[in-house]
N, C-alpha and C positions, 0 to 999 in steps of 0.2 A: 264705119270706117270700117273696109275691107282689110285684111292680114297684111297683105300689099303694098297697101295705100303708107300703112304703119310702119313698115321700113324705110321708103324714101320719101318719105314726106318734109322730112328736116334737110335733106338734099336731094332734092329733085332732079341735079345735074350731076351727080357724082361719077365718079371710075363705072363705066362698064362692067358686064357680069364677067368679063373675062379677068379682067383686072383683079378687079378681087378675088377670085377664085385663084388666080395665081399668088398673091396674097397668103390668103389661107393657106394655101400646100405648101407655101415657105415656110408658115409659121409652124406646122405639122410637122412635117422634115425636121426645124431644127430641135423641137420640143422632144422627139421620139426619137431623136441620137442623144439627145438631152441623156437621155435612162442609161446608153450606152458608155456614155463619159462620166457620169455618177458610179458608175460600178468599174471602172476601172481606177478611176482617181480611188476610189474605195478600199484598194486591194493594200494600200499601204497610207494610205492618209485615213486618222481618225475621221470619223461622223462631223463632231461638232468643227471639226478644222476645215474640212470639205465644205462645209455649208455655211461658215461666217467667212470665209475665205470669196467662196463665189460672190454673196453679197453686200462683201467690201469693195473686189475686186470689180464685178460692174459698177458699182457709184463711180469707181476712181474713170473708169475708161471714158462713163456719161461725160465727163466733163471736159478734156478738152474737145472731146465730139461737139458735145453743145456748144462751147465757145465757138469752133471753130463753122462747125453746118449752120447755127443760127443765123451767118452772117450772107449765108449761100442765099440767091435767089429759089434754088430748089426750097428750101424752109423759112422764106418769106413771113409766113404764119407768126414763125417763132420772133423773128425779128422784131415785128410788131409788136408782141407779147412781151419781149422782155425791154423794147422803148418805154414801154407806158410803166415797167415795174409791177411790181409785187405788194399786196397789203398783209394782215393781217389772215384774212378768210381765205387768202390764196395758200398764205403758208400752211393752214390748218388741215385744208384741201390736200396738200401735198403730202401733210402725213399721215392723214391714216388712212388713204387710198395706197403710201408705200410701206406702210405697215401692216395690211392687211396683204398686198397682192407681192411685196418682194419680201418682207421678214418672214409673215408670217406661210406664204405658200412656200417660197426658196429652203428657208430653214428647210423646214417639216416634209421636203421633196429628199433632201440629202440626209438625215437621219432617218426617216421612215424607210429609205432604199438599204440602206445599212440592214434593216431585219425583213423585206423581203424581197421578191424575187422580178426582172424586172416586168414580166408578164404581167404578174399579179399586180404590180405597184401602178401599170399603164393601165389595168382596169380599174383600179380604184380613182386616179385622175380620170379617166373615161366618164364618172359618173358625175364629173361636176354639171353635167348641163342640168341634172335635175334637180339641183340646189339653187344653180342660177334662174331658173323658171320660177322657182315657190317664190325666191327672193326677190325676184323680179315684179311678180304679182301682188307679193306684201307690198313693196312700193310703189309700187300702182304704175309702172313704169310700162308694164306691156299688159295686154289682156291675154290670158287664158282660152288657148282655142284648140279644134278637133286637131288638126294638122300639126299642131305642138308636141300635144300629147299621143298622140298615135306615131308620128314619126320617132320621138325618144323613146315609149316603147320596144317600136319595134329596133333600136340601133340596141337597146339597153336588154334587148332577148340575144342581138346578137355579141355584145358582151358577157354577157353571161354565158353562152354555149361557148366564146375563143378561152373563159377562165375555164370549166368544167374540168380541161381535161389534168391543168398542171397547178391550178390553183383551187380547186375544190375538191380538192382531196387527202387520205391524209396524211402526206407530206405538203402540207399549206405552209407558206409562210405564217408568222408566227402574227398573232393579234395586234401586236404591240405596234411591229411596222404597219400592218393596215391601219390602227387606227391613228398613226402621225401622219400617216398619207393623206389620208383624208381630212384629216385636220386642215392640210395643204390645203386641198382641195376645196374647201369650205372657203379656205381665204380667199381664194382664189374667185372664188364665184362671187362674195363680197365685193372683191376690188372691181369686177369685170360689172355689174349692178350699177354701183356706187359711182364706179366710172363711165358710166352713160349719162347719169346723171349732171356730169360737170364737162363730156365728150364737147359741146358744143363751144363750151368756155374757153380752152385751153388746144393747143395744135399738139399733135402726139410727139413732140421733142421734147418741148418743155413739161409736158404730163412724163415720161418718159424718165428723162432727165431726175428731175426734179423728187420725182418718187424713187431712183437709187439712190441719190446721195441722201433721202431720209432712212432709207435703208441701212446704207453705211454706216451713220452717225449711230444706229441702234445699237449693230452689232459693234461697234469698234473694240469695245471692253472688250469679249469674248475673242474676237480676232486677236489683239496682243495679248489675253490668256494662252492660243491655244498658239500661238508664233513664240512666245515666252519656252513653252514646255518643248518646242521642237528645237529650240537653238540649247537648250540646258543643255541639253546630253547628246547630243549634234543627230538627233536622228535625223534631220532634213539631208542630211549628206548619203542615207540608205533609201531615199525615196526616189527611183524612176524620175527621169525624163516623161515618161507617157503619164506620170500621174498627175503633173502640174499641168501639161498641155490640157492635160481631161478640163482640170479645174479653169483654167483659162477658158476655153472652149464656154465651159459653162457659164461662166461669167462676163464674157462678150456678145457671145451668138445666142446661145440660149434665154440670156438674159437682157441684155440691152438692143441688141439689133432683134428680138422677134417680140419684144416690149413696145418698141416703135411701131411697127406693125400691126400688132393686136389694135394697141390705142389708137390708131388711123381708121384701123377695121371696124373701130366701135361706132366711128361719125357714121360709118352706112349702115350696119346689118344693127338687131335688136340682139339685148346681151344675150339672153336663152340660143337664138340661130345662130350665132358667131360661137357660143361655147358647145353647140353641138358637134360641132366639126371636133372636138377633141374625139371624139368618138373614133376619128382616123388613127387618133396613137395607138392602140392597142395594137391596132394592124400592120402599123408601119414600124413599131416596134417589135413587135413580132417577127419580121423580115429581115430586118437590120438584127436580131440579135442570134437569126440565123446564121447570118455573113457573117457576123463579126464577132459573135461570140460560139457561135457551134451549136447552137441549138438546134431540137432538131423539129419540123412543121409536122401537119396533121393534118388530116381530114378537119375534125374536128374547128382546126383554125380555121380554113378555108370556108368553110359554111358560117362559121361564129363572122367573119372579115364580110362577107357577103351581107350579111345580113344589117350587120353595121354600118354598112355603107349604103344599104338600100333605105335604111332611116334617115341618115347624112342628108341622102340626094332627094327625099321624099319632103324634109323642113324648106330644102334649098328652092325646089320648086314653084313653093311658096311664092317666093319674090318674085317681084316687077322688074323684067328686063329692061 
């Protein structure tokens, strides 16, 4: 069986290449903008508050969205899943995927970003395909092919060049921030691989909603503690609206909306193939950083971005149209 048939065998009549490409680009943009929103939120809110509020609000936002959308024709599969009910196995699946993909990933993101730069954090997250491919091979979900390895190697070279100017100098962000950010990237890699194993069993809306419900429950004690700390000395009054808006964006758009699209894409792409598009994150995040935060661009960033895009194209070109 060749690589192209592996990708499309489960869904031979799935959406076209242009639809999938558009969905991938939307996810990448939402997650790239998440770095900017995170930095804005962290200016006035402690990292544990940003991390836990994001997870909790994401779960809260998914509750009415799930109840309403699952009754619409656009999400007919969710209505069918809801009608048959959930057993203990389903709840366990939602729990472990929510723990790795929501709690570990999102908490680590905010905590790590508080100790590292946007460009460097995006590089760490961009390494996720390496972990995803390794885990997918270990779990025998995917076969290791030369195209995957060469595409990842080419994109990784681009990420290394992109990071070399700001991320690999004597002013490099702290090792602590890098380690925490990498923990989140590994957590999402686990989510991608394990999620691929059950992607055919659940629709995107149901999976995303219940994963976020799990996350909200797990972080509730942290949310209550952080809220109490902000209310005790009325610190919340001194926090500007931009910080609160950034947290809401992180919870609703880069969490709920992006995760629905991501899990939907898992039905039509292999885990490592989809994760490889995270190599676009440093490119898009760098551009947004220049526009939004006034960061300076450079020739090294252009070269690194070109290499990263070439690697992504090489992996994607293996898909059968």
